N, C-alpha and C positions, 0 to 999 in steps of 0.2 A: 932419522929417517925423512928422506925428501919426500916431499908432496906427491910426486910423481909414483915413486914407491907405494906411499900409502893409497893412491888411486889405483893401483894394479891390484889391490886385494879386492877392489870393488868391480873387477871385471867380469861381465855377464857370462862371458863364454866359460871362464875359470869357474863359476860357480855352478853355471849349467854342467859342466862336466864331472864336479864333484856330486850334483843330483842325480846324474846317470850312473855314476860309480855306486851310489847307496840306493839306486832304486826307488828314488823320490820322485813321486808325480807331482808335487807342488811347484809352484813358479818361484825361482830364484829371485826376480825382481819382487815379487809381493813381499817375499822373507825381509829382503834388504828396506822395502818400504815399511815394513812392521818394525823395525829396528828402528828405522830414522823417526818415525811417529812416536815412538815410545820415548825416545831420546829428546826429542823435541818438546815433549810435554811438559819437561820440568821435573819429572819424577826420576829420581835415582834408578839405574838399571846395572846392577853387580854381575860381573861375568858369568858366574853361576847360574844366575836367575835367566841370563840370557839364554845359554846353554839348554836351560830346562825347557825354555820357551819354543826353542829350535827343535829339541826332540819332539815337543807335541805337536808342532806345526807340521813338521817333515813326516809325523808318524814313523819314525825309527826308535827300534830298542837299543841299539848300539852300533856304534860307527864301525863300518866293514875295514875302513883305511884309516890309519892314525893322520895321513895327510888331509882327509876330509874334514876331522875336527879341528886339525890346525888352520884350514881354510875359514872355518866359521869362526874361529877365536880370531882370526887376522882381519875378517870381516867386521867383527865388532870393534877391535882397538882401532883401526884403521878409521872406520866411520866416526868414532867417538873422537880421536884425534882431529879428523877435518872439521867436526863442528866447534873444536875448541879452539883451534890453531890462530883464528884471525885471518886465514887467507881467502877465506870464502871459497875454498876448492873441492867443497863436497860435490859430488855427482850421483844422481840416482843409478842404481846396478840396472841399467836396462840394455837391449840389444843396441849394438854401436851402430856407426853409420856404414859401415859394410853389409849391415842387414838390409834386406827390403823395407821399405817405409812402413807397411803395413805391421810387420813384425815388432818394429821400434815403437809403432802407435800401440800396438797390443800391450807390449811389456810396460810402457809407461801408465797403460791403465791399470795394470796389476799393481805396479809400485804405487801408485796412488790409492788403490784398494787396501793394500798392505799398511800404507801410512795411517790412513783411518782407523784400521785395526787396532795398530800398535798405540796409537793416541787413545783409543777407548780402552785397551786393556791397561794403560797406565792408572785409569781411573780418575784422570784429569779432568772434571766436569764442572768446577764451579769457578765463578768470576772469570771467564774468558773475554778476552779483550775483543774489541769489535773486528780488529785485523784476523785475529784467530778464528773468530767464526767465519770469517769471509773466507778464509784460506781452506779452512776444513769442508765448508760448501763447495768451493771450487774443486777440490781434491774430489768430492763425492762425484760432481758433473763429469771431470774425467774419467774416474772409475766406471761411471755409468756408459761410457763411449766405447768400452770394448768391441763390441759388434760392429759399431761403425769404424773403428780403427783396422778391422780386418779386412774392410773392404776399399780402405785408403789406396789410391791409385799415386804411383810413383811420378810426381810431376813437381816442379819448383814451387807452385804455390802451396800444396800440401807439405813439402819440405820445408818450407819458411814456417809455415804454421806450427808444424810438430816441433820444429827447433824452439819457437818462441814458448812453446807449452811446457818443454823438457827445462828450459831456463827459468820459467816462472815456478816450476815444482821444486826445482834447485834451491832457487833463492827464498821462497815461500818456507821451505824446511828450515834452512838457515835463520830466518828472520824469527821464525817461532822458538827456536832454540835460545837465541840471543836475546829474546824477552825473558828468559828465566836464568841465564848465566852470563857471565861476562866472558867474552873471548879474547884470548891471550895468546901472543906468538910463542910464548915458553910452555902453552899446554901440553905439548909432546912429551916433555920429559916427565911432567905430573902424571900425565896419562901411563906412560911408560911404568911408573912406580906402582900404580893401582893396579895394572892388570897382571903383573908378576908376584 
């Protein structure tokens, strides 16, 4: 599967539609952040465990639509492959460039909050490298900016700052993952075998 098709599974609007269909009030960005944080911690996360986490996070007893469950499975497998494949193409599932700047900022703060939660849920707390500690501290700062992000005005300076923050979050998640795993271009095939 191409990198672009993998990234399609991380589309914020697609996930938001799933959340609407399933009457889920949580944030899709936060859910994806939680997945990324858990995976980046170096602790394995089998698909069934991820699905159980989603059910708890989203407070759903059963999926109303089979397509919703498929979208959540695709989110997992695409995120895992994008972490593994060595192309550094993983992107946070946040509102895209067409959305107002403040919405993009809020969803980045939500994603960062989810990342911290996922990392914490993994139980990975011992022997954290200095880089990891700094990244987690930075994500905590971004997470705490949610109220400020709501007030973000559309202008070139804020656009540039937010773009830089998103890129930092993206690369930091990949950096933490690569501390625990070798990333390889043939990981997609291995991942496909693991998921099915």
